[in-house]
C-alpha positions as CSV (number, residue, x, y, z in Angstrom):
1,M,215.2,120.6,-66.9
2,N,214.9,120.5,-63.1
3,P,214.3,123.9,-61.3
4,K,217.5,125.5,-59.9
5,I,217.3,126.8,-56.2
6,L,220.0,128.8,-54.7
7,V,220.3,128.2,-50.9
8,I,222.2,131.0,-49.0
9,E,222.5,129.9,-45.3
10,D,225.8,130.1,-43.2
11,E,224.7,127.2,-40.9
12,E,226.1,123.9,-42.4
13,D,223.7,121.6,-40.9
14,I,220.7,123.5,-42.0
15,R,222.3,124.2,-45.3
16,E,222.7,120.4,-45.8
17,L,219.2,119.8,-44.6
18,I,217.7,122.0,-46.9
19,H,219.8,120.6,-49.9
20,F,218.9,117.0,-49.0
21,N,215.0,117.7,-49.0
22,L,215.1,119.7,-52.0
23,F,217.5,117.3,-53.9
24,K,214.9,114.4,-53.0
25,E,212.0,116.6,-54.8
26,K,214.3,116.6,-57.9
27,Y,215.5,120.3,-57.6
28,E,219.0,121.3,-58.8
29,V,220.5,122.8,-55.6
30,L,223.3,125.6,-55.5
31,L,224.7,126.2,-52.1
32,A,226.2,129.4,-50.6
33,K,227.5,130.1,-47.1
34,D,227.6,133.9,-47.1
35,G,225.9,136.9,-48.5
36,Q,228.7,138.0,-51.0
37,E,229.1,134.4,-52.3
38,G,225.2,134.1,-52.5
39,L,224.9,137.2,-54.7
40,A,227.8,136.3,-57.0
41,M,226.2,132.9,-57.6
42,A,222.8,134.2,-58.2
43,Q,224.2,136.6,-60.7
44,N,226.3,133.8,-62.4
45,H,223.6,131.1,-62.4
46,L,220.4,132.8,-62.4
47,P,218.5,130.3,-60.5
48,D,214.7,129.8,-60.5
49,L,214.3,130.6,-56.8
50,I,216.4,131.6,-53.9
51,L,216.1,130.8,-50.3
52,L,217.9,133.5,-48.3
53,D,218.8,133.3,-44.7
54,L,218.7,136.8,-43.4
55,M,221.4,136.6,-40.6
56,I,224.6,135.7,-42.9
57,P,228.2,136.6,-43.0
58,K,230.0,139.3,-45.1
59,M,226.5,140.9,-46.2
60,H,223.1,141.0,-44.4
61,G,220.4,139.2,-46.2
62,H,218.4,142.5,-46.7
63,D,221.4,143.8,-48.5
64,V,221.5,140.8,-50.7
65,C,217.7,141.0,-51.4
66,K,217.9,144.8,-52.3
67,Q,220.9,144.1,-54.7
68,L,219.1,141.3,-56.3
69,K,215.8,143.3,-56.8
70,S,217.9,146.2,-58.3
71,N,219.8,144.2,-61.0
72,S,217.7,143.8,-64.2
73,Q,219.2,140.1,-64.6
74,T,218.1,139.0,-61.1
75,K,215.2,141.0,-60.0
76,H,212.6,138.6,-61.6
77,I,214.1,135.8,-59.3
78,P,211.8,134.9,-56.4
79,V,213.1,135.1,-52.8
80,I,211.9,133.1,-49.9
81,M,213.6,134.6,-46.5
82,V,214.5,132.3,-43.8
83,T,214.1,134.5,-40.7
84,A,214.6,133.9,-36.9
85,K,211.2,133.3,-35.3
86,G,209.5,136.4,-34.1
87,E,211.5,138.7,-35.9
88,E,208.7,140.7,-37.5
89,S,210.5,143.9,-38.4
90,D,213.0,141.7,-40.6
91,I,210.2,140.1,-42.3
92,V,208.4,143.4,-43.0
93,K,211.8,145.0,-44.4
94,G,212.4,142.0,-46.7
95,L,208.9,142.1,-48.1
96,E,209.3,145.7,-48.8
97,L,212.5,145.3,-50.5
98,G,210.9,142.7,-52.8
99,A,211.3,139.4,-51.1
100,D,208.2,137.1,-52.1
101,D,207.6,134.9,-49.0
102,Y,209.2,134.0,-45.7
103,I,209.7,131.0,-43.3
104,S,210.6,131.2,-39.8
105,K,213.4,129.0,-38.0
106,P,213.0,126.3,-36.8
107,F,211.0,124.9,-39.7
108,A,210.0,121.4,-40.7
109,P,211.7,120.3,-44.0
110,K,208.3,119.2,-45.6
111,I,206.9,122.7,-44.8
112,L,209.8,124.4,-46.4
113,V,209.4,122.3,-49.5
114,A,205.7,122.9,-49.5
115,R,206.3,126.7,-49.3
116,V,208.8,126.4,-52.3
117,K,206.3,124.5,-54.4
118,A,203.4,126.9,-53.3
119,L,205.3,129.9,-54.7
120,Q,206.2,128.3,-57.8
121,R,202.5,127.7,-58.4
122,R,201.7,131.2,-57.5
123,L,204.2,132.6,-59.8
124,N,203.3,130.3,-62.7
125,G,199.7,131.2,-62.6
126,G,200.3,134.8,-60.9
127,E,201.8,136.6,-63.8
128,K,199.1,135.5,-66.2
129,S,196.5,136.8,-63.7
130,L,198.2,140.2,-63.3
131,K,197.8,140.7,-67.1
132,A,194.3,139.6,-67.3
133,D,191.1,141.7,-67.1
134,T,189.3,139.3,-65.0
135,L,190.3,137.3,-61.9
136,R,188.2,134.5,-60.3
137,L,189.0,132.9,-56.8
138,H,186.5,130.9,-54.8
139,D,183.2,132.4,-55.7
140,I,184.5,135.9,-56.2
141,F,184.8,137.4,-59.5
142,L,186.4,140.7,-60.4
143,D,186.3,142.5,-63.8
144,Q,189.0,145.2,-64.0
145,S,187.8,146.9,-67.1
146,K,184.2,147.4,-65.8
147,R,185.5,147.8,-62.0
148,K,183.0,145.1,-61.2
149,A,183.1,142.8,-58.2
150,I,180.7,139.6,-57.8
151,I,180.5,137.5,-54.7
152,S,178.3,134.5,-54.7
153,G,176.5,135.8,-57.7
154,Q,175.9,139.1,-56.0
155,E,177.5,142.4,-57.1
156,I,178.9,144.4,-54.5
157,S,179.9,148.3,-54.5
158,L,183.6,148.8,-53.8
159,T,185.5,152.0,-53.6
160,Y,188.7,152.5,-56.0
161,S,190.9,151.5,-53.3
162,E,189.0,148.6,-52.1
163,F,188.8,147.1,-55.6
164,Q,192.5,147.6,-56.0
165,I,193.4,146.0,-52.7
166,L,191.2,143.0,-53.4
167,W,192.5,142.8,-56.9
168,L,196.2,142.8,-55.7
169,L,195.5,140.0,-53.2
170,M,193.7,137.9,-55.5
171,S,196.3,138.1,-58.0
172,R,198.5,136.1,-56.0
173,P,196.4,134.0,-53.6
174,G,198.6,133.1,-50.4
175,W,201.2,135.9,-51.2
176,V,201.8,138.1,-48.1
177,Y,201.8,141.8,-48.7
178,A,203.2,144.2,-46.3
179,R,201.1,147.4,-45.7
180,A,203.7,149.6,-47.4
181,Q,203.8,147.4,-50.6
182,I,200.0,147.6,-50.6
183,V,200.3,151.5,-50.6
184,D,202.9,151.4,-53.3
185,L,201.2,148.9,-55.5
186,I,197.6,150.3,-55.4
187,R,198.4,154.1,-55.6
188,G,202.1,154.5,-56.5
189,E,205.0,155.4,-54.4
190,N,205.1,158.4,-52.2
191,H,201.3,158.8,-52.4
192,A,199.8,160.4,-49.4
193,I,198.3,157.3,-47.8
194,T,199.4,155.5,-44.6
195,D,199.8,152.2,-43.4
196,R,196.8,152.9,-41.1
197,S,194.7,153.7,-44.1
198,V,195.3,150.3,-45.5
199,D,194.0,148.7,-42.2
200,V,191.0,150.9,-42.6
201,Q,190.3,149.8,-46.2
202,I,190.8,146.3,-45.2
203,V,188.0,146.6,-42.6
204,G,185.7,148.1,-45.1
205,L,186.4,145.7,-47.6
206,R,185.9,142.6,-45.3
207,K,182.4,144.1,-44.2
208,K,181.4,144.5,-47.8
209,M,182.3,141.0,-48.7
210,G,180.3,139.5,-45.8
211,E,181.2,136.0,-45.0
212,R,183.8,136.0,-47.5
213,G,185.7,138.6,-45.6
214,D,187.2,136.0,-43.6
215,L,189.2,134.9,-46.8
216,I,191.5,138.0,-46.3
217,E,194.0,137.1,-43.5
218,T,195.9,139.3,-41.5
219,V,199.5,138.3,-41.0
220,R,200.5,139.9,-37.7
221,G,203.2,142.4,-37.8
222,V,203.6,141.9,-41.6
223,G,200.5,142.8,-43.7
224,Y,197.7,140.7,-45.4
225,R,197.1,137.9,-47.9
226,I,194.0,136.3,-49.2
227,K,193.5,132.3,-48.6
228,E,194.5,130.0,-51.5
């Protein structure tokens, strides 16, 4: 069975462009022109992935995402936000609400398809990694049970927070995490740690990683990811 993708987009030409390119790649494509219709289709059809434009009629994309992620039937469905170029605040809020990735308009259809496929690969391997005791990426090895980090054959000493951040990033390579997400995921919600603290932790982590510190990328105005 081909993967099912729901496209929630109010601009007909963009909606059809996305449909055409995904259909060529053997995806089953569902189309919705506003937030209310999109939310209803997501709940009725339970697609494998949702492409969600933020600026849509009847219900803002953020509200759609929030409802999707608060519903036990749909919270597992990955969401890629489609945003206006440069709207960093929208991207941050969307990621904090549970969106998994984003792409800015205007976009090349090939890039959109590549992002869809990349997200599917991350999900297919990522959930297993989150449940594992060890992670390996490039020449970095992490052992969760022993709190051990090895880079290029050399063990490095990391603080609790540094280890947790690196583990989080390596669990889903290429995945963009907002600072607030990092705070919540490594320490729990409402912990007394700030976005600025995350930046400080990243600086220290990169320094300890040496040349491999360049693998951790800053996504301006959003957060961090580690290169695939």
